[in-house]
Backbone as JSON, one array per atom type, in Angstrom:
{
  "sequence": "MSAAAAGTIEAPSKLLLLLEGRALPELGAFYCSLPLLSMTARGDGHPVLVLPGLMAGDATTRPLRSFLNSRGYKAHGWNQGRNLGLRPGVEEAMIERIRELRERYGRKVSLVGWSLGGLYARQLAKLLPDDVRLVITLGSPFAGPPKSTNAWRVYEMASGQRAEKAEFRHHAGPMHEPPPVPTTAIYSKTDGVCAWQSCMEKDGPQTESIEVHGSHMGLGHLPAAVYAIADRLAQPEGEWTKFSAGWMSCLYPNPKYS",
  "N": [[11.41, -32.06, 8.91], [8.33, -30.95, 7.72], [6.79, -27.68, 7.48], [4.04, -27.84, 7.6], [3.65, -30.31, 8.81], [4.91, -29.84, 11.25], [3.19, -27.98, 12.34], [1.1, -29.48, 13.29], [1.86, -30.6, 15.64], [1.21, -31.16, 19.01], [1.16, -29.85, 22.39], [2.57, -31.61, 25.23], [0.59, -33.88, 27.26], [-1.49, -33.04, 30.13], [-1.14, -34.89, 32.13], [1.48, -35.89, 31.69], [2.8, -33.52, 32.21], [2.3, -33.22, 34.93], [3.84, -35.3, 35.85], [6.37, -34.31, 35.86], [7.56, -33.99, 38.24], [9.32, -36.02, 38.6], [11.87, -35.18, 38.22], [13.34, -34.6, 40.53], [13.91, -37.14, 41.93], [15.39, -38.1, 39.77], [17.63, -36.51, 39.87], [18.77, -37.5, 42.19], [19.35, -40.04, 41.25], [21.33, -39.41, 39.44], [23.51, -38.6, 41.08], [23.93, -41.0, 42.41], [24.79, -42.49, 40.3], [27.27, -41.58, 39.61], [29.77, -43.0, 39.99], [29.65, -44.88, 37.85], [29.25, -43.17, 35.66], [31.64, -41.87, 35.68], [33.3, -43.5, 34.34], [33.35, -42.85, 31.73], [35.01, -41.67, 28.74], [37.8, -39.49, 29.18], [37.87, -35.91, 28.82], [39.31, -33.54, 26.45], [40.06, -31.13, 27.41], [38.86, -28.94, 26.2], [36.75, -25.97, 26.0], [33.4, -25.81, 27.31], [30.24, -24.51, 26.98], [27.39, -24.16, 28.86], [24.02, -23.73, 28.49], [21.17, -22.54, 30.15], [17.66, -23.51, 30.69], [14.35, -22.05, 30.15], [13.46, -19.63, 32.55], [15.35, -20.57, 34.24], [18.62, -20.71, 35.78], [22.24, -20.58, 36.1], [22.6, -22.21, 38.31], [21.02, -24.45, 37.96], [22.36, -25.93, 36.07], [24.65, -26.65, 37.29], [25.26, -29.26, 38.45], [25.72, -30.82, 36.1], [27.8, -29.34, 34.89], [29.78, -29.53, 36.84], [30.31, -32.25, 36.79], [31.29, -32.5, 34.14], [33.58, -30.92, 34.33], [35.03, -32.53, 36.05], [35.69, -34.52, 34.34], [37.59, -33.49, 32.74], [37.0, -31.32, 31.1], [36.47, -27.79, 30.38], [34.06, -26.47, 31.72], [31.46, -24.08, 31.6], [29.06, -21.69, 32.89], [26.4, -19.55, 31.66], [26.32, -17.01, 32.77], [24.31, -15.02, 33.0], [22.28, -14.78, 34.81], [18.83, -15.57, 35.47], [17.2, -17.22, 32.78], [15.28, -15.42, 30.88], [14.26, -15.32, 28.37], [14.6, -13.9, 25.02], [15.48, -11.13, 25.68], [16.46, -7.61, 25.43], [19.91, -7.39, 24.73], [20.62, -9.99, 25.53], [21.25, -11.83, 23.46], [23.57, -10.67, 22.33], [25.27, -10.79, 24.54], [25.64, -13.56, 24.83], [26.96, -14.2, 22.46], [29.32, -12.75, 22.86], [30.24, -14.12, 25.1], [30.9, -16.67, 24.07], [32.94, -15.96, 22.28], [34.8, -14.93, 24.07], [35.47, -17.22, 25.6], [36.55, -18.78, 23.58], [38.82, -17.29, 22.92], [40.15, -17.27, 25.39], [40.86, -19.98, 25.87], [41.88, -20.79, 23.45], [40.65, -22.65, 21.86], [37.97, -24.24, 20.06], [34.53, -23.87, 21.09], [32.29, -26.03, 22.7], [28.75, -26.3, 22.71], [26.17, -26.79, 24.98], [22.82, -26.98, 25.35], [19.94, -26.58, 27.27], [16.59, -27.14, 26.83], [15.09, -24.1, 26.19], [17.61, -23.01, 26.14], [18.9, -24.68, 24.36], [17.79, -23.92, 21.94], [18.94, -21.42, 21.66], [21.62, -22.28, 21.45], [21.73, -23.62, 18.98], [21.26, -21.53, 17.13], [23.34, -19.79, 17.76], [25.55, -21.31, 16.98], [25.22, -21.25, 14.25], [25.7, -18.61, 13.73], [28.32, -18.34, 14.59], [30.18, -20.28, 13.36], [32.91, -20.83, 13.14], [33.82, -20.73, 15.67], [32.55, -22.57, 17.21], [32.46, -25.9, 18.29], [30.76, -28.2, 18.56], [27.23, -28.98, 18.93], [24.87, -29.7, 21.44], [21.61, -30.47, 22.26], [19.04, -30.44, 24.76], [16.0, -31.63, 25.1], [14.94, -29.56, 23.47], [12.71, -27.58, 21.69], [13.01, -27.2, 18.71], [11.99, -28.0, 16.28], [9.29, -27.63, 16.07], [6.18, -25.71, 16.4], [5.85, -22.78, 18.58], [3.72, -23.28, 20.37], [3.79, -25.98, 20.76], [4.67, -26.64, 23.15], [4.35, -26.67, 26.76], [5.12, -24.37, 27.89], [4.9, -21.94, 26.66], [3.27, -19.77, 27.43], [4.51, -18.96, 29.79], [6.94, -18.13, 28.74], [6.13, -15.88, 27.27], [5.21, -14.2, 29.31], [7.58, -13.85, 30.79], [9.43, -12.78, 28.97], [8.12, -10.72, 27.73], [7.26, -10.65, 25.13], [5.66, -11.94, 22.16], [5.55, -15.45, 21.73], [5.73, -16.49, 19.16], [7.14, -14.54, 17.87], [9.69, -14.62, 18.77], [13.0, -14.44, 18.05], [16.44, -14.42, 16.91], [18.22, -11.34, 16.66], [20.37, -11.03, 14.94], [20.64, -12.44, 11.77], [20.15, -15.8, 11.64], [19.07, -17.85, 10.28], [16.47, -20.38, 9.61], [15.04, -21.92, 12.51], [14.65, -24.71, 12.56], [16.51, -25.74, 10.84], [19.58, -27.46, 10.88], [22.68, -26.57, 12.59], [25.9, -25.76, 11.07], [27.71, -27.58, 12.17], [28.7, -30.57, 14.01], [25.82, -31.98, 15.45], [23.73, -32.89, 18.1], [20.65, -34.04, 19.24], [19.01, -34.56, 22.18], [16.29, -36.23, 23.54], [13.09, -36.94, 25.13], [10.37, -39.16, 25.12], [8.56, -39.0, 27.12], [8.56, -36.45, 27.99], [7.23, -33.74, 29.71], [6.96, -31.08, 29.17], [7.85, -30.11, 26.62], [6.82, -31.11, 23.38], [7.9, -34.21, 22.26], [8.29, -34.77, 19.57], [9.0, -32.36, 18.47], [11.54, -32.0, 19.29], [13.39, -33.5, 18.0], [16.15, -34.12, 15.85], [16.86, -33.92, 12.34], [18.13, -36.78, 10.72], [21.45, -37.03, 9.65], [24.69, -36.64, 7.98], [26.21, -35.36, 9.99], [24.43, -35.06, 12.05], [22.13, -36.07, 14.62], [19.7, -37.85, 16.67], [19.02, -38.68, 20.03], [17.25, -40.81, 22.01], [16.0, -40.81, 25.32], [14.82, -42.06, 28.51], [12.85, -40.14, 30.57], [12.17, -37.09, 32.47], [11.43, -33.69, 31.41], [12.42, -31.63, 33.02], [14.46, -32.92, 34.23], [16.41, -33.51, 32.4], [18.96, -32.36, 32.27], [20.46, -33.62, 34.19], [19.89, -36.28, 34.06], [20.98, -39.6, 34.17], [21.33, -41.16, 31.72], [21.26, -39.16, 29.77], [23.42, -37.54, 30.56], [25.54, -39.34, 30.25], [25.46, -39.65, 27.47], [26.03, -37.02, 26.67], [28.65, -36.7, 27.65], [29.92, -38.65, 26.13], [29.61, -37.65, 23.51], [31.03, -35.23, 23.67], [33.59, -36.15, 24.02], [34.61, -36.99, 21.63], [37.25, -36.8, 19.23], [38.14, -33.66, 17.81], [36.88, -32.97, 14.62], [36.48, -35.61, 13.99], [33.91, -36.72, 14.19], [31.45, -39.13, 14.99], [28.43, -41.12, 14.91], [26.34, -41.74, 17.77], [26.91, -44.47, 19.99], [25.76, -46.59, 22.41], [26.94, -48.77, 23.59], [28.11, -50.67, 26.31], [26.33, -49.45, 27.98], [23.84, -49.64, 26.89], [21.41, -50.48, 27.94], [20.2, -48.31, 29.05], [18.93, -46.92, 27.1], [16.15, -46.55, 24.94], [16.16, -47.05, 22.2], [17.24, -49.45, 19.97], [19.23, -48.98, 18.06], [21.35, -47.7, 19.18], [22.95, -49.52, 20.4]],
  "CA": [[9.97, -32.0, 9.15], [7.72, -29.83, 6.99], [6.06, -26.72, 8.31], [2.68, -28.34, 7.8], [3.69, -31.38, 9.81], [5.25, -29.23, 12.53], [2.03, -27.27, 12.86], [0.16, -30.42, 13.91], [2.4, -31.09, 16.91], [0.53, -30.61, 20.18], [1.91, -29.87, 23.63], [2.37, -32.82, 26.02], [-0.62, -33.95, 28.06], [-1.39, -32.55, 31.51], [-0.61, -35.98, 32.95], [2.93, -35.86, 31.58], [3.27, -32.32, 32.89], [2.28, -33.51, 36.37], [4.91, -36.25, 36.14], [7.67, -33.64, 35.84], [8.15, -34.13, 39.57], [10.37, -37.05, 38.53], [13.19, -34.56, 38.09], [14.07, -34.66, 41.8], [14.58, -38.45, 42.06], [16.38, -38.26, 38.7], [18.86, -35.89, 40.36], [19.35, -38.48, 43.1], [19.92, -41.12, 40.42], [22.56, -38.88, 38.86], [24.59, -38.68, 42.06], [24.21, -42.42, 42.66], [25.41, -43.06, 39.09], [28.55, -40.95, 39.31], [30.87, -43.95, 39.77], [29.55, -45.43, 36.5], [29.44, -42.1, 34.7], [33.05, -41.5, 35.69], [34.04, -44.42, 33.48], [33.36, -42.32, 30.37], [36.32, -41.17, 28.3], [38.15, -38.16, 29.65], [37.87, -34.87, 27.81], [40.6, -33.02, 25.98], [40.3, -29.8, 27.97], [38.25, -27.83, 25.46], [35.69, -25.31, 26.76], [32.0, -26.17, 27.07], [29.31, -23.52, 27.5], [26.1, -24.79, 29.14], [22.98, -22.7, 28.49], [20.01, -23.05, 30.9], [16.33, -23.4, 30.12], [13.5, -20.91, 30.5], [13.29, -19.31, 33.96], [16.41, -21.23, 35.01], [19.92, -20.05, 35.74], [23.4, -21.45, 36.12], [22.51, -23.18, 39.41], [20.39, -25.69, 37.47], [23.31, -26.68, 35.25], [25.88, -26.88, 38.05], [25.64, -30.68, 38.53], [26.3, -31.24, 34.82], [29.09, -28.68, 34.67], [30.75, -30.1, 37.78], [30.7, -33.55, 36.26], [32.12, -32.3, 32.95], [34.88, -30.45, 34.79], [35.75, -33.67, 36.62], [36.13, -35.38, 33.23], [38.67, -32.85, 32.01], [36.57, -30.19, 30.27], [36.39, -26.48, 31.03], [32.63, -26.19, 31.58], [31.08, -22.76, 32.12], [27.69, -21.23, 32.78], [26.26, -18.43, 30.73], [26.57, -15.79, 33.54], [23.31, -13.97, 32.76], [21.15, -14.93, 35.72], [17.74, -16.39, 34.96], [16.91, -17.13, 31.35], [13.95, -14.84, 30.73], [13.97, -15.17, 26.95], [15.46, -13.02, 24.22], [15.34, -9.72, 26.01], [17.57, -6.83, 24.88], [21.26, -7.64, 25.23], [20.9, -11.4, 25.81], [21.91, -12.42, 22.3], [24.91, -10.12, 22.22], [26.07, -11.29, 25.65], [26.0, -14.95, 24.54], [27.99, -14.15, 21.41], [30.56, -12.3, 23.5], [30.69, -15.19, 26.0], [31.55, -17.68, 23.25], [34.2, -15.41, 21.77], [35.72, -14.8, 25.2], [35.97, -18.56, 25.92], [37.41, -19.2, 22.47], [40.09, -16.58, 23.05], [40.81, -17.66, 26.64], [41.42, -21.33, 25.79], [42.45, -21.05, 22.15], [39.99, -23.84, 21.35], [36.56, -24.07, 19.77], [33.66, -24.06, 22.24], [31.1, -26.87, 22.53], [27.56, -25.71, 23.31], [25.14, -27.69, 25.49], [21.68, -26.14, 25.67], [18.79, -27.28, 27.86], [15.3, -26.54, 26.47], [15.28, -22.84, 25.48], [19.05, -22.83, 25.94], [19.28, -25.41, 23.16], [17.43, -23.09, 20.78], [20.02, -20.44, 21.56], [22.85, -22.94, 21.02], [21.65, -23.88, 17.54], [21.41, -20.3, 16.38], [24.69, -19.27, 17.99], [26.48, -22.08, 16.15], [25.07, -20.79, 12.87], [26.32, -17.29, 13.65], [29.75, -18.43, 14.92], [30.61, -21.65, 13.04], [34.35, -20.99, 13.31], [34.13, -20.71, 17.1], [31.78, -23.63, 17.87], [32.93, -27.25, 17.95], [29.58, -29.03, 18.35], [26.04, -28.55, 19.66], [24.02, -30.73, 22.04], [20.4, -29.89, 22.83], [18.33, -31.29, 25.7], [14.58, -31.29, 25.12], [14.77, -28.23, 22.86], [11.67, -27.71, 20.66], [13.4, -26.43, 17.53], [11.34, -28.5, 15.07], [7.84, -27.46, 16.17], [5.71, -24.36, 16.69], [5.98, -22.43, 19.99], [2.66, -23.85, 21.2], [3.98, -27.41, 20.96], [5.2, -26.76, 24.5], [3.5, -26.19, 27.85], [5.83, -23.26, 28.51], [4.87, -20.73, 25.83], [2.7, -18.64, 28.19], [5.56, -18.5, 30.7], [7.9, -17.39, 27.94], [5.57, -14.56, 26.94], [5.2, -13.37, 30.52], [8.95, -13.54, 31.21], [10.17, -12.0, 27.97], [7.35, -9.57, 27.3], [7.03, -10.69, 23.69], [4.95, -13.11, 21.66], [6.42, -16.59, 21.49], [5.91, -16.63, 17.71], [8.03, -13.48, 17.39], [11.01, -14.76, 19.38], [14.06, -14.83, 17.12], [17.67, -13.66, 17.04], [18.3, -10.12, 15.86], [21.27, -11.39, 13.84], [19.98, -13.47, 10.97], [20.81, -17.1, 11.79], [18.37, -18.85, 9.48], [15.35, -21.05, 10.27], [15.41, -22.67, 13.7], [14.65, -26.16, 12.35], [17.68, -26.13, 10.07], [20.7, -27.72, 11.81], [23.89, -25.76, 12.43], [26.94, -26.36, 10.21], [28.66, -28.29, 13.03], [28.05, -31.76, 14.54], [24.69, -31.6, 16.3], [23.02, -34.0, 18.72], [19.43, -33.67, 19.95], [18.58, -35.55, 23.17], [14.85, -36.0, 23.8], [12.35, -37.99, 25.84], [8.96, -39.26, 24.73], [7.72, -38.7, 28.29], [8.76, -35.03, 28.31], [5.96, -33.12, 30.03], [6.98, -29.65, 28.84], [7.96, -29.94, 25.17], [6.46, -32.28, 22.57], [9.14, -34.87, 21.86], [8.45, -34.7, 18.11], [9.61, -31.08, 18.11], [12.89, -31.97, 19.85], [14.21, -34.45, 17.25], [16.93, -33.6, 14.74], [16.91, -34.72, 11.13], [19.32, -37.61, 10.66], [22.32, -36.63, 8.56], [26.1, -36.99, 8.16], [26.71, -34.88, 11.27], [23.3, -34.79, 12.94], [21.52, -37.28, 15.19], [18.82, -37.71, 17.82], [19.19, -39.74, 21.01], [16.1, -40.89, 22.9], [16.21, -41.28, 26.68], [13.62, -42.12, 29.34], [12.96, -39.21, 31.68], [11.4, -35.86, 32.46], [12.06, -32.52, 30.79], [13.14, -30.89, 34.05], [15.59, -33.7, 34.69], [17.32, -33.86, 31.31], [20.32, -31.87, 32.49], [21.19, -34.5, 35.1], [19.47, -37.65, 33.85], [22.2, -40.35, 33.88], [21.47, -41.52, 30.31], [21.58, -37.94, 29.02], [24.77, -37.12, 30.93], [26.47, -40.26, 29.6], [25.5, -39.31, 26.04], [26.72, -35.74, 26.53], [30.08, -36.94, 27.84], [30.4, -39.42, 24.98], [29.67, -36.76, 22.35], [32.09, -34.24, 23.86], [34.89, -36.81, 24.04], [35.11, -37.31, 20.29], [38.28, -35.88, 18.73], [37.65, -32.64, 16.89], [37.0, -33.34, 13.22], [36.3, -37.05, 13.83], [32.59, -37.0, 14.76], [30.7, -40.3, 14.55], [27.15, -41.21, 15.59], [26.34, -42.29, 19.12], [26.72, -45.89, 20.28], [25.73, -46.67, 23.87], [27.82, -49.85, 24.05], [27.74, -51.4, 27.52], [25.26, -48.71, 28.66], [22.67, -49.65, 26.01], [20.19, -50.73, 28.71], [19.61, -47.02, 29.44], [18.36, -46.25, 25.94], [15.05, -47.35, 24.37], [16.34, -47.31, 20.78], [18.3, -50.45, 19.81], [20.3, -48.58, 17.13], [22.48, -47.17, 19.96], [23.73, -50.61, 21.01]],
  "C": [[9.39, -30.77, 8.46], [7.01, -28.9, 7.94], [4.66, -27.2, 8.6], [2.65, -29.4, 8.87], [3.98, -30.81, 11.18], [4.05, -28.56, 13.16], [1.02, -28.18, 13.53], [0.66, -30.94, 15.25], [1.72, -30.39, 18.07], [1.43, -30.71, 21.41], [1.64, -31.17, 24.39], [1.11, -32.73, 26.9], [-0.4, -33.39, 29.47], [-0.86, -33.63, 32.44], [0.91, -36.0, 32.9], [3.51, -34.64, 32.28], [3.32, -32.55, 34.4], [3.43, -34.44, 36.77], [6.3, -35.62, 36.1], [8.34, -33.63, 37.22], [9.22, -35.2, 39.65], [11.76, -36.45, 38.54], [14.01, -34.67, 39.38], [14.69, -36.04, 42.03], [15.59, -38.71, 40.94], [17.7, -37.61, 39.1], [19.56, -36.83, 41.34], [20.01, -39.61, 42.34], [21.24, -40.68, 39.79], [23.72, -39.03, 39.85], [24.95, -40.14, 42.38], [24.96, -43.05, 41.49], [26.79, -42.51, 38.8], [29.71, -41.94, 39.17], [30.85, -44.57, 38.38], [29.82, -44.36, 35.45], [30.91, -41.69, 34.6], [33.92, -42.47, 34.9], [34.01, -43.97, 32.02], [34.75, -41.79, 30.03], [36.57, -39.77, 28.84], [38.16, -37.17, 28.5], [39.25, -34.38, 27.48], [40.86, -31.59, 26.45], [39.65, -28.65, 27.23], [37.08, -27.23, 26.26], [34.29, -25.74, 26.32], [31.13, -25.11, 27.73], [27.94, -24.17, 27.64], [25.05, -23.71, 29.33], [21.72, -23.24, 29.16], [18.7, -22.85, 30.17], [15.58, -22.18, 30.61], [13.3, -20.82, 32.01], [14.35, -19.95, 34.85], [17.71, -20.44, 34.87], [21.04, -21.07, 35.84], [23.37, -22.48, 37.26], [21.94, -24.5, 38.92], [21.34, -26.54, 36.64], [24.59, -27.01, 36.0], [26.23, -28.36, 38.19], [26.3, -31.17, 37.24], [27.67, -30.62, 34.62], [30.16, -29.23, 35.62], [31.25, -31.45, 37.3], [31.64, -33.39, 35.05], [33.51, -31.79, 33.34], [35.7, -31.6, 35.36], [36.27, -34.61, 35.55], [37.14, -34.67, 32.33], [38.27, -31.72, 31.08], [36.65, -28.89, 31.07], [34.95, -26.0, 30.84], [32.26, -24.88, 32.29], [29.59, -22.52, 31.98], [27.62, -20.0, 31.89], [26.41, -17.07, 31.41], [25.57, -14.67, 33.26], [22.1, -14.1, 33.69], [20.1, -15.86, 35.16], [17.53, -16.17, 33.46], [15.46, -16.68, 31.18], [13.6, -14.6, 29.26], [14.89, -14.17, 26.29], [15.15, -11.55, 24.48], [16.55, -8.95, 25.48], [18.91, -7.16, 25.55], [21.62, -9.09, 25.44], [21.7, -12.04, 24.67], [23.36, -11.95, 22.2], [25.83, -10.64, 23.32], [26.49, -12.74, 25.42], [27.08, -15.03, 23.47], [29.33, -13.76, 22.01], [31.12, -13.38, 24.42], [31.44, -16.28, 25.22], [32.9, -17.17, 22.75], [35.23, -15.29, 22.87], [36.31, -16.16, 25.57], [36.9, -19.07, 24.83], [38.79, -18.55, 22.6], [40.86, -17.05, 24.29], [41.53, -19.0, 26.5], [42.09, -21.64, 24.45], [41.88, -22.29, 21.5], [38.55, -23.49, 21.0], [35.72, -24.46, 20.98], [32.51, -24.99, 21.89], [29.95, -26.22, 23.29], [26.59, -26.8, 23.72], [23.99, -26.82, 25.95], [20.5, -26.96, 26.13], [17.53, -26.5, 27.5], [15.52, -25.24, 25.68], [16.76, -22.57, 25.22], [19.55, -23.56, 24.71], [18.91, -24.66, 21.89], [18.49, -22.02, 20.56], [21.27, -21.09, 20.95], [22.85, -23.18, 19.51], [21.91, -22.61, 16.73], [22.79, -19.68, 16.56], [25.71, -20.0, 17.13], [26.39, -21.69, 14.69], [25.75, -19.43, 12.68], [27.84, -17.36, 13.8], [30.31, -19.82, 14.59], [32.1, -21.89, 13.22], [34.76, -21.04, 14.77], [33.47, -21.87, 17.85], [32.21, -25.0, 17.36], [31.77, -28.2, 17.67], [28.45, -28.49, 19.21], [25.3, -29.78, 20.18], [22.81, -30.03, 22.64], [19.69, -30.92, 23.69], [16.87, -30.86, 25.75], [14.27, -29.93, 24.55], [13.81, -28.32, 21.67], [11.92, -26.9, 19.39], [12.63, -26.83, 16.28], [9.82, -28.35, 15.1], [7.46, -26.02, 16.44], [5.82, -24.06, 18.18], [4.93, -23.08, 20.89], [2.67, -25.37, 21.23], [4.61, -27.67, 22.32], [4.15, -26.3, 25.51], [4.11, -24.97, 28.52], [5.67, -21.95, 27.74], [4.27, -19.53, 26.57], [3.72, -18.07, 29.17], [6.59, -17.68, 29.94], [7.38, -15.98, 27.65], [5.54, -13.64, 28.15], [6.61, -12.93, 30.91], [9.64, -12.58, 30.26], [9.45, -10.72, 27.55], [7.11, -9.51, 25.81], [6.29, -11.96, 23.31], [5.93, -14.23, 21.37], [6.72, -16.76, 20.0], [6.91, -15.63, 17.16], [9.45, -13.62, 17.93], [12.03, -15.25, 18.35], [15.27, -13.93, 17.33], [17.62, -12.41, 16.17], [19.26, -10.32, 14.69], [20.64, -12.53, 13.08], [20.76, -14.78, 11.04], [20.13, -18.19, 10.98], [17.26, -19.53, 10.27], [15.82, -21.93, 11.43], [15.53, -24.16, 13.42], [15.84, -26.65, 11.53], [18.87, -26.33, 11.01], [21.87, -26.79, 11.58], [24.9, -26.48, 11.55], [28.05, -27.04, 11.01], [27.97, -29.56, 13.52], [27.0, -31.4, 15.6], [23.95, -32.83, 16.79], [21.82, -33.47, 19.48], [19.03, -34.82, 20.88], [17.15, -35.22, 23.56], [14.26, -37.18, 24.54], [10.9, -37.99, 25.4], [8.01, -39.06, 25.91], [8.01, -37.3, 28.83], [7.41, -34.39, 28.55], [5.88, -31.65, 29.67], [6.97, -29.43, 27.33], [7.6, -31.22, 24.44], [7.73, -32.92, 22.03], [9.38, -34.8, 20.36], [9.15, -33.42, 17.68], [11.06, -30.97, 18.58], [13.84, -32.9, 19.12], [14.89, -33.78, 16.07], [16.79, -34.5, 13.53], [18.21, -35.51, 11.11], [20.16, -37.22, 9.45], [23.76, -37.0, 8.85], [26.7, -36.5, 9.47], [25.58, -34.4, 12.18], [22.69, -36.09, 13.41], [20.56, -36.9, 16.3], [19.04, -38.91, 18.72], [17.99, -39.71, 21.96], [16.52, -41.43, 24.27], [14.86, -41.37, 27.39], [13.77, -41.1, 30.46], [12.1, -37.98, 31.5], [12.14, -34.76, 31.72], [12.94, -31.8, 31.82], [14.35, -31.64, 34.57], [16.63, -33.98, 33.63], [18.76, -33.42, 31.54], [21.12, -32.71, 33.46], [20.76, -35.95, 35.0], [20.7, -38.49, 33.47], [22.39, -40.71, 32.41], [21.84, -40.32, 29.46], [23.01, -37.49, 29.3], [25.81, -38.03, 30.28], [26.61, -39.92, 28.12], [26.24, -38.0, 25.81], [28.24, -35.95, 26.63], [30.67, -37.7, 26.65], [30.56, -38.53, 23.74], [30.82, -35.77, 22.47], [33.47, -34.86, 23.74], [35.44, -37.14, 22.66], [36.18, -36.31, 19.84], [37.69, -34.89, 17.74], [37.91, -33.06, 15.45], [36.79, -34.82, 12.95], [34.95, -37.5, 14.4], [31.97, -38.25, 14.14], [29.42, -40.38, 15.38], [27.26, -42.0, 16.89], [26.14, -43.8, 19.14], [26.82, -46.05, 21.79], [26.63, -47.77, 24.41], [27.28, -50.55, 25.28], [26.65, -50.7, 28.33], [23.95, -48.74, 27.87], [21.36, -49.89, 26.75], [19.49, -49.43, 29.11], [18.83, -46.35, 28.31], [17.3, -47.12, 25.27], [15.25, -47.72, 22.9], [17.49, -48.28, 20.55], [19.42, -50.02, 18.88], [21.53, -48.05, 17.89], [23.39, -48.28, 20.47], [24.9, -51.02, 20.12]]
}
């Protein structure tokens, strides 16, 4: 997406923002769907680091991490409390967390980032390509301007810096450019926080976008998103292929997944 095109992306409507209350019943749907979700392929034991969204902490990613652990992964939180933006020390702590997990397990680390956490994941994978196995983002607005979200004012208040100035201290390249590892962007056209157009990845040999139906606040436990995450993580290292929903295709609006 060109810079000019990205600049025309507007934040979701106030109606969609009001509908973010769907996240709570979506959590209920997640727990009800666990018997079906547990039919996904088991993992190979590699570590997965799950990065939370703005103003959120590891408690919000616990359902997803618990599920991934039950499927054979070593899923971990970021251990930095609430995500208040790129304040001093945050970037360095994430880099150290990835290196520590890589050393502990002797395996590359997969990164799953929700919203702002997905922006971190993309840049971290560019900085540490030899330590990162793949990247999955959930409603992360990497392809649009900061004001294509309804959260930019919250970011500025929490971080104490302008949203337009938020960037890694280590040079990781433009945010919209994909990392040099397999990358999947999961997005919803009914996202009430981030414009869905800004959350889509360019299609390429090791990049893809997966559309789901749901809220922004529920993406970390939405059954369709969780199924896609588990499917992506289960691929053998070095043998990445694009997503196919198979028998779960009814959960996805795009027929190319079937």
